[in-house]
N, CA, C and O atoms as a GROMACS GRO file, in nm:
protein
  520
    1MET      N    1   3.090   0.345  -1.941
    1MET     CA    2   3.038   0.340  -1.806
    1MET      C    3   3.128   0.248  -1.723
    1MET      O    4   3.173   0.144  -1.770
    2SER      N    5   3.152   0.287  -1.601
    2SER     CA    6   3.240   0.214  -1.511
    2SER      C    7   3.172   0.088  -1.459
    2SER      O    8   3.051   0.086  -1.438
    3THR      N    9   3.251  -0.016  -1.439
    3THR     CA   10   3.198  -0.138  -1.377
    3THR      C   11   3.222  -0.138  -1.227
    3THR      O   12   3.185  -0.233  -1.158
    4ASN      N   13   3.284  -0.032  -1.176
    4ASN     CA   14   3.309  -0.018  -1.032
    4ASN      C   15   3.176   0.010  -0.964
    4ASN      O   16   3.111   0.110  -0.994
    5LEU      N   17   3.134  -0.076  -0.872
    5LEU     CA   18   3.005  -0.060  -0.804
    5LEU      C   19   2.998   0.066  -0.720
    5LEU      O   20   2.889   0.113  -0.688
    6PHE      N   21   3.113   0.123  -0.684
    6PHE     CA   22   3.114   0.240  -0.599
    6PHE      C   23   3.137   0.369  -0.677
    6PHE      O   24   3.143   0.477  -0.618
    7ALA      N   25   3.149   0.359  -0.808
    7ALA     CA   26   3.166   0.479  -0.890
    7ALA      C   27   3.035   0.556  -0.892
    7ALA      O   28   2.928   0.496  -0.907
    8VAL      N   29   3.042   0.686  -0.876
    8VAL     CA   30   2.922   0.768  -0.871
    8VAL      C   31   2.925   0.869  -0.984
    8VAL      O   32   3.023   0.941  -1.001
    9ASP      N   33   2.818   0.875  -1.060
    9ASP     CA   34   2.802   0.974  -1.165
    9ASP      C   35   2.734   1.095  -1.103
    9ASP      O   36   2.613   1.094  -1.082
   10THR      N   37   2.812   1.200  -1.073
   10THR     CA   38   2.757   1.317  -1.003
   10THR      C   39   2.654   1.390  -1.088
   10THR      O   40   2.575   1.468  -1.033
   11ALA      N   41   2.652   1.369  -1.217
   11ALA     CA   42   2.553   1.435  -1.303
   11ALA      C   43   2.412   1.385  -1.274
   11ALA      O   44   2.314   1.452  -1.307
   12SER      N   45   2.400   1.269  -1.212
   12SER     CA   46   2.268   1.213  -1.186
   12SER      C   47   2.217   1.240  -1.044
   12SER      O   48   2.117   1.181  -1.004
   13PHE      N   49   2.285   1.328  -0.968
   13PHE     CA   50   2.243   1.355  -0.830
   13PHE      C   51   2.101   1.408  -0.821
   13PHE      O   52   2.032   1.380  -0.723
   14GLU      N   53   2.055   1.485  -0.921
   14GLU     CA   54   1.921   1.539  -0.913
   14GLU      C   55   1.814   1.430  -0.916
   14GLU      O   56   1.697   1.457  -0.887
   15ALA      N   57   1.851   1.307  -0.950
   15ALA     CA   58   1.756   1.196  -0.953
   15ALA      C   59   1.732   1.138  -0.814
   15ALA      O   60   1.645   1.053  -0.796
   16PHE      N   61   1.811   1.183  -0.713
   16PHE     CA   62   1.798   1.130  -0.579
   16PHE      C   63   1.712   1.221  -0.493
   16PHE      O   64   1.714   1.343  -0.508
   17ASP      N   65   1.638   1.162  -0.403
   17ASP     CA   66   1.561   1.237  -0.304
   17ASP      C   67   1.654   1.263  -0.187
   17ASP      O   68   1.705   1.169  -0.126
   18SER      N   69   1.676   1.388  -0.155
   18SER     CA   70   1.769   1.422  -0.049
   18SER      C   71   1.697   1.460   0.080
   18SER      O   72   1.751   1.534   0.162
   19SER      N   73   1.575   1.410   0.098
   19SER     CA   74   1.495   1.448   0.214
   19SER      C   75   1.538   1.378   0.342
   19SER      O   76   1.486   1.412   0.449
   20GLY      N   77   1.628   1.284   0.336
   20GLY     CA   78   1.680   1.225   0.458
   20GLY      C   79   1.638   1.081   0.481
   20GLY      O   80   1.698   1.014   0.565
   21GLY      N   81   1.540   1.031   0.411
   21GLY     CA   82   1.506   0.889   0.419
   21GLY      C   83   1.443   0.846   0.549
   21GLY      O   84   1.452   0.728   0.583
   22GLY      N   85   1.380   0.935   0.624
   22GLY     CA   86   1.312   0.898   0.748
   22GLY      C   87   1.191   0.811   0.719
   22GLY      O   88   1.178   0.755   0.611
   23ALA      N   89   1.104   0.801   0.816
   23ALA     CA   90   0.985   0.718   0.804
   23ALA      C   91   0.895   0.769   0.692
   23ALA      O   92   0.884   0.889   0.669
   24SER      N   93   0.832   0.676   0.625
   24SER     CA   94   0.738   0.708   0.519
   24SER      C   95   0.614   0.773   0.577
   24SER      O   96   0.577   0.747   0.692
   25GLU      N   97   0.551   0.858   0.499
   25GLU     CA   98   0.425   0.919   0.540
   25GLU      C   99   0.322   0.807   0.560
   25GLU      O  100   0.318   0.711   0.483
   26LYS      N  101   0.240   0.821   0.662
   26LYS     CA  102   0.141   0.718   0.692
   26LYS      C  103   0.005   0.758   0.638
   26LYS      O  104  -0.026   0.876   0.627
   27VAL      N  105  -0.074   0.658   0.604
   27VAL     CA  106  -0.210   0.680   0.556
   27VAL      C  107  -0.301   0.576   0.622
   27VAL      O  108  -0.263   0.461   0.642
   28LYS      N  109  -0.421   0.620   0.655
   28LYS     CA  110  -0.520   0.528   0.710
   28LYS      C  111  -0.608   0.477   0.596
   28LYS      O  112  -0.638   0.551   0.502
   29ILE      N  113  -0.647   0.352   0.605
   29ILE     CA  114  -0.736   0.296   0.503
   29ILE      C  115  -0.863   0.380   0.493
   29ILE      O  116  -0.915   0.402   0.384
   30SER      N  117  -0.913   0.428   0.606
   30SER     CA  118  -1.036   0.508   0.605
   30SER      C  119  -1.019   0.637   0.524
   30SER      O  120  -1.116   0.688   0.470
   31ASP      N  121  -0.897   0.690   0.516
   31ASP     CA  122  -0.872   0.810   0.437
   31ASP      C  123  -0.875   0.782   0.287
   31ASP      O  124  -0.881   0.875   0.207
   32LEU      N  125  -0.872   0.655   0.250
   32LEU     CA  126  -0.869   0.616   0.109
   32LEU      C  127  -1.006   0.566   0.060
   32LEU      O  128  -1.016   0.511  -0.050
   33GLU      N  129  -1.108   0.584   0.140
   33GLU     CA  130  -1.242   0.535   0.102
   33GLU      C  131  -1.282   0.592  -0.034
   33GLU      O  132  -1.276   0.713  -0.057
   34GLY      N  133  -1.323   0.502  -0.124
   34GLY     CA  134  -1.363   0.541  -0.259
   34GLY      C  135  -1.248   0.555  -0.356
   34GLY      O  136  -1.271   0.575  -0.476
   35HIS      N  137  -1.124   0.544  -0.308
   35HIS     CA  138  -1.007   0.557  -0.396
   35HIS      C  139  -0.970   0.423  -0.459
   35HIS      O  140  -0.983   0.317  -0.397
   36THR      N  141  -0.923   0.431  -0.582
   36THR     CA  142  -0.863   0.315  -0.647
   36THR      C  143  -0.723   0.302  -0.592
   36THR      O  144  -0.647   0.398  -0.590
   37VAL      N  145  -0.688   0.182  -0.547
   37VAL     CA  146  -0.555   0.158  -0.490
   37VAL      C  147  -0.494   0.032  -0.548
   37VAL      O  148  -0.565  -0.059  -0.593
   38VAL      N  149  -0.362   0.028  -0.548
   38VAL     CA  150  -0.288  -0.095  -0.574
   38VAL      C  151  -0.207  -0.118  -0.447
   38VAL      O  152  -0.124  -0.035  -0.410
   39ILE      N  153  -0.232  -0.230  -0.383
   39ILE     CA  154  -0.161  -0.265  -0.261
   39ILE      C  155  -0.063  -0.376  -0.294
   39ILE      O  156  -0.100  -0.477  -0.354
   40VAL      N  157   0.063  -0.357  -0.254
   40VAL     CA  158   0.166  -0.458  -0.277
   40VAL      C  159   0.213  -0.506  -0.140
   40VAL      O  160   0.300  -0.444  -0.078
   41PRO      N  161   0.156  -0.618  -0.092
   41PRO     CA  162   0.196  -0.671   0.039
   41PRO      C  163   0.340  -0.721   0.035
   41PRO      O  164   0.378  -0.798  -0.054
   42ALA      N  165   0.418  -0.678   0.132
   42ALA     CA  166   0.558  -0.720   0.139
   42ALA      C  167   0.579  -0.830   0.241
   42ALA      O  168   0.667  -0.915   0.225
   43GLU      N  169   0.496  -0.829   0.347
   43GLU     CA  170   0.518  -0.927   0.454
   43GLU      C  171   0.394  -0.937   0.542
   43GLU      O  172   0.327  -0.837   0.570
   44TYR      N  173   0.365  -1.058   0.584
   44TYR     CA  174   0.260  -1.084   0.682
   44TYR      C  175   0.328  -1.089   0.819
   44TYR      O  176   0.425  -1.162   0.838
   45VAL      N  177   0.275  -1.012   0.914
   45VAL     CA  178   0.333  -1.008   1.047
   45VAL      C  179   0.229  -1.056   1.147
   45VAL      O  180   0.127  -0.991   1.168
   46ALA      N  181   0.255  -1.170   1.207
   46ALA     CA  182   0.160  -1.229   1.303
   46ALA      C  183   0.183  -1.170   1.441
   46ALA      O  184   0.296  -1.158   1.488
   47SER      N  185   0.075  -1.135   1.505
   47SER     CA  186   0.073  -1.098   1.646
   47SER      C  187   0.165  -0.982   1.682
   47SER      O  188   0.264  -1.000   1.754
   48ILE      N  189   0.133  -0.865   1.633
   48ILE     CA  190   0.202  -0.742   1.673
   48ILE      C  191   0.133  -0.689   1.798
   48ILE      O  192   0.010  -0.682   1.803
   49GLU      N  193   0.212  -0.651   1.898
   49GLU     CA  194   0.154  -0.594   2.018
   49GLU      C  195   0.119  -0.448   1.992
   49GLU      O  196   0.204  -0.369   1.953
   50THR      N  197  -0.008  -0.414   2.013
   50THR     CA  198  -0.056  -0.277   1.994
   50THR      C  199  -0.124  -0.230   2.123
   50THR      O  200  -0.138  -0.308   2.218
   51VAL      N  201  -0.164  -0.104   2.127
   51VAL     CA  202  -0.235  -0.052   2.244
   51VAL      C  203  -0.371  -0.119   2.262
   51VAL      O  204  -0.429  -0.112   2.370
   52HIS      N  205  -0.421  -0.183   2.156
   52HIS     CA  206  -0.550  -0.252   2.160
   52HIS      C  207  -0.534  -0.403   2.178
   52HIS      O  208  -0.631  -0.478   2.163
   53GLY      N  209  -0.413  -0.448   2.209
   53GLY     CA  210  -0.386  -0.592   2.222
   53GLY      C  211  -0.308  -0.642   2.101
   53GLY      O  212  -0.266  -0.562   2.016
   54ASN      N  213  -0.288  -0.772   2.093
   54ASN     CA  214  -0.215  -0.831   1.982
   54ASN      C  215  -0.303  -0.837   1.858
   54ASN      O  216  -0.423  -0.863   1.865
   55SER      N  217  -0.241  -0.811   1.743
   55SER     CA  218  -0.313  -0.811   1.617
   55SER      C  219  -0.219  -0.852   1.505
   55SER      O  220  -0.100  -0.823   1.509
   56ASP      N  221  -0.274  -0.920   1.405
   56ASP     CA  222  -0.198  -0.954   1.286
   56ASP      C  223  -0.200  -0.833   1.192
   56ASP      O  224  -0.292  -0.751   1.198
   57ALA      N  225  -0.100  -0.823   1.108
   57ALA     CA  226  -0.092  -0.711   1.014
   57ALA      C  227  -0.022  -0.755   0.885
   57ALA      O  228   0.042  -0.860   0.879
   58VAL      N  229  -0.036  -0.672   0.785
   58VAL     CA  230   0.038  -0.688   0.661
   58VAL      C  231   0.115  -0.559   0.638
   58VAL      O  232   0.057  -0.450   0.643
   59ASN      N  233   0.244  -0.571   0.614
   59ASN     CA  234   0.328  -0.456   0.580
   59ASN      C  235   0.323  -0.444   0.428
   59ASN      O  236   0.356  -0.540   0.357
   60ALA      N  237   0.283  -0.327   0.378
   60ALA     CA  238   0.261  -0.314   0.234
   60ALA      C  239   0.293  -0.175   0.184
   60ALA      O  240   0.300  -0.079   0.260
   61THR      N  241   0.311  -0.167   0.053
   61THR     CA  242   0.314  -0.040  -0.017
   61THR      C  243   0.175  -0.018  -0.073
   61THR      O  244   0.116  -0.108  -0.133
   62ILE      N  245   0.122   0.103  -0.052
   62ILE     CA  246  -0.011   0.136  -0.103
   62ILE      C  247   0.004   0.247  -0.206
   62ILE      O  248   0.051   0.356  -0.175
   63HIS      N  249  -0.037   0.217  -0.328
   63HIS     CA  250  -0.037   0.317  -0.434
   63HIS      C  251  -0.180   0.372  -0.444
   63HIS      O  252  -0.272   0.300  -0.483
   64ASP      N  253  -0.197   0.499  -0.408
   64ASP     CA  254  -0.327   0.565  -0.416
   64ASP      C  255  -0.337   0.623  -0.557
   64ASP      O  256  -0.281   0.729  -0.585
   65ILE      N  257  -0.407   0.555  -0.644
   65ILE     CA  258  -0.415   0.594  -0.784
   65ILE      C  259  -0.486   0.728  -0.799
   65ILE      O  260  -0.439   0.817  -0.871
   66ASP      N  261  -0.599   0.744  -0.730
   66ASP     CA  262  -0.676   0.868  -0.741
   66ASP      C  263  -0.602   0.986  -0.680
   66ASP      O  264  -0.613   1.098  -0.730
   67GLY      N  265  -0.528   0.964  -0.573
   67GLY     CA  266  -0.454   1.070  -0.507
   67GLY      C  267  -0.317   1.094  -0.568
   67GLY      O  268  -0.251   1.194  -0.537
   68GLY      N  269  -0.273   1.002  -0.655
   68GLY     CA  270  -0.143   1.016  -0.718
   68GLY      C  271  -0.028   1.009  -0.621
   68GLY      O  272   0.072   1.079  -0.637
   69LYS      N  273  -0.041   0.924  -0.519
   69LYS     CA  274   0.061   0.917  -0.414
   69LYS      C  275   0.090   0.771  -0.380
   69LYS      O  276   0.002   0.685  -0.388
   70THR      N  277   0.214   0.746  -0.341
   70THR     CA  278   0.255   0.612  -0.298
   70THR      C  279   0.299   0.620  -0.153
   70THR      O  280   0.376   0.707  -0.114
   71TYR      N  281   0.247   0.526  -0.073
   71TYR     CA  282   0.281   0.518   0.069
   71TYR      C  283   0.354   0.386   0.092
   71TYR      O  284   0.296   0.278   0.072
   72GLU      N  285   0.478   0.394   0.134
   72GLU     CA  286   0.557   0.273   0.157
   72GLU      C  287   0.554   0.234   0.304
   72GLU      O  288   0.529   0.317   0.391
   73SER      N  289   0.581   0.108   0.330
   73SER     CA  290   0.590   0.054   0.466
   73SER      C  291   0.469   0.087   0.551
   73SER      O  292   0.481   0.142   0.661
   74GLN      N  293   0.353   0.053   0.501
   74GLN     CA  294   0.228   0.076   0.573
   74GLN      C  295   0.184  -0.053   0.641
   74GLN      O  296   0.177  -0.158   0.577
   75LEU      N  297   0.154  -0.045   0.768
   75LEU     CA  298   0.100  -0.161   0.838
   75LEU      C  299  -0.051  -0.156   0.829
   75LEU      O  300  -0.115  -0.060   0.873
   76ILE      N  301  -0.108  -0.260   0.771
   76ILE     CA  302  -0.252  -0.272   0.757
   76ILE      C  303  -0.300  -0.371   0.862
   76ILE      O  304  -0.256  -0.486   0.863
   77PHE      N  305  -0.390  -0.327   0.950
   77PHE     CA  306  -0.439  -0.410   1.059
   77PHE      C  307  -0.581  -0.459   1.038
   77PHE      O  308  -0.626  -0.550   1.109
   78ASN      N  309  -0.654  -0.402   0.943
   78ASN     CA  310  -0.793  -0.439   0.922
   78ASN      C  311  -0.803  -0.588   0.890
   78ASN      O  312  -0.747  -0.634   0.791
   79ARG      N  313  -0.874  -0.662   0.974
   79ARG     CA  314  -0.876  -0.808   0.968
   79ARG      C  315  -0.914  -0.862   0.830
   79ARG      O  316  -0.848  -0.954   0.780
   80VAL      N  317  -1.018  -0.808   0.768
   80VAL     CA  318  -1.062  -0.859   0.638
   80VAL      C  319  -0.953  -0.834   0.533
   80VAL      O  320  -0.923  -0.922   0.451
   81LEU      N  321  -0.894  -0.716   0.536
   81LEU     CA  322  -0.786  -0.687   0.440
   81LEU      C  323  -0.664  -0.774   0.467
   81LEU      O  324  -0.603  -0.827   0.374
   82VAL      N  325  -0.628  -0.789   0.594
   82VAL     CA  326  -0.512  -0.874   0.628
   82VAL      C  327  -0.534  -1.016   0.578
   82VAL      O  328  -0.444  -1.075   0.518
   83ASN      N  329  -0.652  -1.071   0.603
   83ASN     CA  330  -0.681  -1.208   0.559
   83ASN      C  331  -0.676  -1.221   0.407
   83ASN      O  332  -0.637  -1.326   0.355
   84GLY      N  333  -0.716  -1.117   0.336
   84GLY     CA  334  -0.713  -1.121   0.191
   84GLY      C  335  -0.576  -1.097   0.132
   84GLY      O  336  -0.546  -1.145   0.022
   85LEU      N  337  -0.492  -1.023   0.203
   85LEU     CA  338  -0.360  -0.985   0.150
   85LEU      C  339  -0.246  -1.077   0.191
   85LEU      O  340  -0.145  -1.085   0.122
   86LYS      N  341  -0.261  -1.146   0.304
   86LYS     CA  342  -0.147  -1.222   0.357
   86LYS      C  343  -0.099  -1.333   0.265
   86LYS      O  344   0.017  -1.375   0.274
   87ASP      N  345  -0.185  -1.382   0.177
   87ASP     CA  346  -0.144  -1.487   0.082
   87ASP      C  347  -0.102  -1.429  -0.053
   87ASP      O  348  -0.078  -1.504  -0.148
   88LYS      N  349  -0.093  -1.298  -0.061
   88LYS     CA  350  -0.058  -1.232  -0.187
   88LYS      C  351   0.072  -1.153  -0.176
   88LYS      O  352   0.090  -1.053  -0.245
   89ILE      N  353   0.161  -1.197  -0.089
   89ILE     CA  354   0.289  -1.129  -0.069
   89ILE      C  355   0.362  -1.118  -0.203
   89ILE      O  356   0.380  -1.216  -0.274
   90GLY      N  357   0.405  -0.995  -0.235
   90GLY     CA  358   0.479  -0.970  -0.359
   90GLY      C  359   0.391  -0.946  -0.480
   90GLY      O  360   0.442  -0.910  -0.586
   91SER      N  361   0.260  -0.964  -0.468
   91SER     CA  362   0.168  -0.942  -0.579
   91SER      C  363   0.114  -0.800  -0.574
   91SER      O  364   0.123  -0.732  -0.472
   92ARG      N  365   0.059  -0.757  -0.685
   92ARG     CA  366  -0.010  -0.628  -0.691
   92ARG      C  367  -0.160  -0.656  -0.681
   92ARG      O  368  -0.215  -0.731  -0.762
   93VAL      N  369  -0.224  -0.596  -0.582
   93VAL     CA  370  -0.367  -0.617  -0.560
   93VAL      C  371  -0.439  -0.487  -0.589
   93VAL      O  372  -0.418  -0.386  -0.521
   94LEU      N  373  -0.526  -0.490  -0.690
   94LEU     CA  374  -0.599  -0.372  -0.734
   94LEU      C  375  -0.740  -0.376  -0.679
   94LEU      O  376  -0.805  -0.481  -0.680
   95GLY      N  377  -0.789  -0.261  -0.632
   95GLY     CA  378  -0.927  -0.254  -0.586
   95GLY      C  379  -0.965  -0.112  -0.551
   95GLY      O  380  -0.885  -0.019  -0.560
   96VAL      N  381  -1.090  -0.097  -0.512
   96VAL     CA  382  -1.143   0.031  -0.467
   96VAL      C  383  -1.178   0.016  -0.320
   96VAL      O  384  -1.255  -0.072  -0.284
   97VAL      N  385  -1.121   0.101  -0.235
   97VAL     CA  386  -1.142   0.091  -0.091
   97VAL      C  387  -1.287   0.126  -0.058
   97VAL      O  388  -1.338   0.231  -0.098
   98GLY      N  389  -1.350   0.037   0.015
   98GLY     CA  390  -1.488   0.061   0.055
   98GLY      C  391  -1.522  -0.021   0.178
   98GLY      O  392  -1.437  -0.087   0.237
   99LYS      N  393  -1.647  -0.015   0.215
   99LYS     CA  394  -1.695  -0.088   0.333
   99LYS      C  395  -1.764  -0.216   0.288
   99LYS      O  396  -1.831  -0.221   0.185
  100GLY      N  397  -1.745  -0.319   0.369
  100GLY     CA  398  -1.811  -0.446   0.346
  100GLY      C  399  -1.943  -0.450   0.421
  100GLY      O  400  -1.995  -0.347   0.464
  101THR      N  401  -1.995  -0.569   0.436
  101THR     CA  402  -2.122  -0.588   0.504
  101THR      C  403  -2.101  -0.587   0.655
  101THR      O  404  -2.016  -0.658   0.708
  102GLN      N  405  -2.180  -0.506   0.722
  102GLN     CA  406  -2.172  -0.494   0.868
  102GLN      C  407  -2.241  -0.614   0.932
  102GLN      O  408  -2.350  -0.655   0.891
  103LYS      N  409  -2.177  -0.670   1.033
  103LYS     CA  410  -2.237  -0.779   1.111
  103LYS      C  411  -2.287  -0.722   1.242
  103LYS      O  412  -2.239  -0.618   1.288
  104ALA      N  413  -2.383  -0.787   1.302
  104ALA     CA  414  -2.445  -0.739   1.426
  104ALA      C  415  -2.340  -0.709   1.532
  104ALA      O  416  -2.255  -0.793   1.563
  105GLY      N  417  -2.346  -0.588   1.586
  105GLY     CA  418  -2.256  -0.548   1.693
  105GLY      C  419  -2.116  -0.513   1.649
  105GLY      O  420  -2.031  -0.486   1.734
  106LYS      N  421  -2.088  -0.512   1.521
  106LYS     CA  422  -1.954  -0.482   1.470
  106LYS      C  423  -1.962  -0.372   1.366
  106LYS      O  424  -2.066  -0.349   1.305
  107SER      N  425  -1.851  -0.304   1.346
  107SER     CA  426  -1.841  -0.205   1.239
  107SER      C  427  -1.826  -0.277   1.106
  107SER      O  428  -1.775  -0.389   1.100
  108ALA      N  429  -1.869  -0.212   1.001
  108ALA     CA  430  -1.848  -0.269   0.867
  108ALA      C  431  -1.698  -0.272   0.839
  108ALA      O  432  -1.628  -0.173   0.865
  109PRO      N  433  -1.648  -0.383   0.788
  109PRO     CA  434  -1.503  -0.393   0.763
  109PRO      C  435  -1.462  -0.318   0.636
  109PRO      O  436  -1.543  -0.298   0.545
  110TRP      N  437  -1.338  -0.276   0.631
  110TRP     CA  438  -1.283  -0.219   0.509
  110TRP      C  439  -1.250  -0.333   0.414
  110TRP      O  440  -1.193  -0.434   0.454
  111VAL      N  441  -1.286  -0.316   0.289
  111VAL     CA  442  -1.264  -0.418   0.187
  111VAL      C  443  -1.215  -0.351   0.059
  111VAL      O  444  -1.216  -0.228   0.047
  112LEU      N  445  -1.172  -0.432  -0.036
  112LEU     CA  446  -1.139  -0.383  -0.170
  112LEU      C  447  -1.246  -0.433  -0.265
  112LEU      O  448  -1.264  -0.554  -0.283
  113HIS      N  449  -1.317  -0.339  -0.327
  113HIS     CA  450  -1.417  -0.373  -0.428
  113HIS      C  451  -1.347  -0.385  -0.563
  113HIS      O  452  -1.238  -0.330  -0.582
  114VAL      N  453  -1.409  -0.455  -0.654
  114VAL     CA  454  -1.352  -0.476  -0.787
  114VAL      C  455  -1.344  -0.342  -0.861
  114VAL      O  456  -1.439  -0.264  -0.861
  115ALA      N  457  -1.231  -0.318  -0.923
  115ALA     CA  458  -1.208  -0.194  -0.999
  115ALA      C  459  -1.271  -0.206  -1.137
  115ALA      O  460  -1.278  -0.315  -1.195
  116SER      N  461  -1.316  -0.092  -1.189
  116SER     CA  462  -1.372  -0.088  -1.324
  116SER      C  463  -1.258  -0.094  -1.427
  116SER      O  464  -1.140  -0.089  -1.392
  117GLU      N  465  -1.296  -0.105  -1.552
  117GLU     CA  466  -1.196  -0.108  -1.659
  117GLU      C  467  -1.118   0.024  -1.663
  117GLU      O  468  -0.996   0.023  -1.682
  118ASP      N  469  -1.188   0.136  -1.646
  118ASP     CA  470  -1.121   0.266  -1.646
  118ASP      C  471  -1.026   0.279  -1.527
  118ASP      O  472  -0.916   0.334  -1.541
  119GLN      N  473  -1.067   0.230  -1.411
  119GLN     CA  474  -0.981   0.234  -1.292
  119GLN      C  475  -0.858   0.146  -1.311
  119GLN      O  476  -0.749   0.180  -1.267
  120THR      N  477  -0.877   0.032  -1.376
  120THR     CA  478  -0.766  -0.059  -1.404
  120THR      C  479  -0.665   0.008  -1.498
  120THR      O  480  -0.544  -0.004  -1.477
  121LYS      N  481  -0.715   0.077  -1.600
  121LYS     CA  482  -0.626   0.149  -1.693
  121LYS      C  483  -0.551   0.260  -1.620
  121LYS      O  484  -0.431   0.278  -1.642
  122ALA      N  485  -0.622   0.334  -1.534
  122ALA     CA  486  -0.557   0.442  -1.458
  122ALA      C  487  -0.447   0.387  -1.368
  122ALA      O  488  -0.342   0.448  -1.354
  123ALA      N  489  -0.472   0.271  -1.306
  123ALA     CA  490  -0.372   0.209  -1.220
  123ALA      C  491  -0.249   0.168  -1.302
  123ALA      O  492  -0.136   0.188  -1.259
  124ALA      N  493  -0.272   0.111  -1.419
  124ALA     CA  494  -0.160   0.069  -1.505
  124ALA      C  495  -0.079   0.191  -1.548
  124ALA      O  496   0.044   0.185  -1.550
  125GLU      N  497  -0.145   0.300  -1.581
  125GLU     CA  498  -0.075   0.423  -1.621
  125GLU      C  499   0.007   0.479  -1.504
  125GLU      O  500   0.122   0.519  -1.522
  126TYR      N  501  -0.054   0.482  -1.384
  126TYR     CA  502   0.016   0.535  -1.268
  126TYR      C  503   0.140   0.451  -1.236
  126TYR      O  504   0.248   0.505  -1.214
  127LEU      N  505   0.123   0.319  -1.232
  127LEU     CA  506   0.236   0.232  -1.199
  127LEU      C  507   0.344   0.240  -1.308
  127LEU      O  508   0.463   0.227  -1.280
  128GLY      N  509   0.301   0.260  -1.431
  128GLY     CA  510   0.396   0.273  -1.541
  128GLY      C  511   0.478   0.400  -1.534
  128GLY      O  512   0.586   0.409  -1.592
  129SER      N  513   0.424   0.501  -1.462
  129SER     CA  514   0.494   0.628  -1.451
  129SER      C  515   0.596   0.631  -1.337
  129SER      O  516   0.674   0.725  -1.325
  130LEU      N  517   0.594   0.528  -1.253
  130LEU     CA  518   0.686   0.525  -1.138
  130LEU      C  519   0.826   0.484  -1.180
  130LEU      O  520   0.916   0.477  -1.095
   0.00000   0.00000   0.00000
């Protein structure tokens, strides 16, 4: 094997995705309700200007275990999730997407519920297959 960093083994081209590398497919947390997920926060972003005003967010990769899909570069704006994920940058956070307790005059927040032993095993198998 060559030690030249720019040497290319053309036999391995089929291992590359040739789709063009545009923006990652987006997913809403609400679309993952009831799904086992592993969220890997990459960065906490304070005060992003949105159409609804300024909001904090976490940029993360979301592995949808039940859907068998990985979503990269996802901005998560849900306050409860952001507060829980911002201190876990670089960690893998396992849970089941669900609703938390509703407070008067507010919608119930999206939260991560504790995963069962079977869900934990499924997550380990999925991540091991990547």
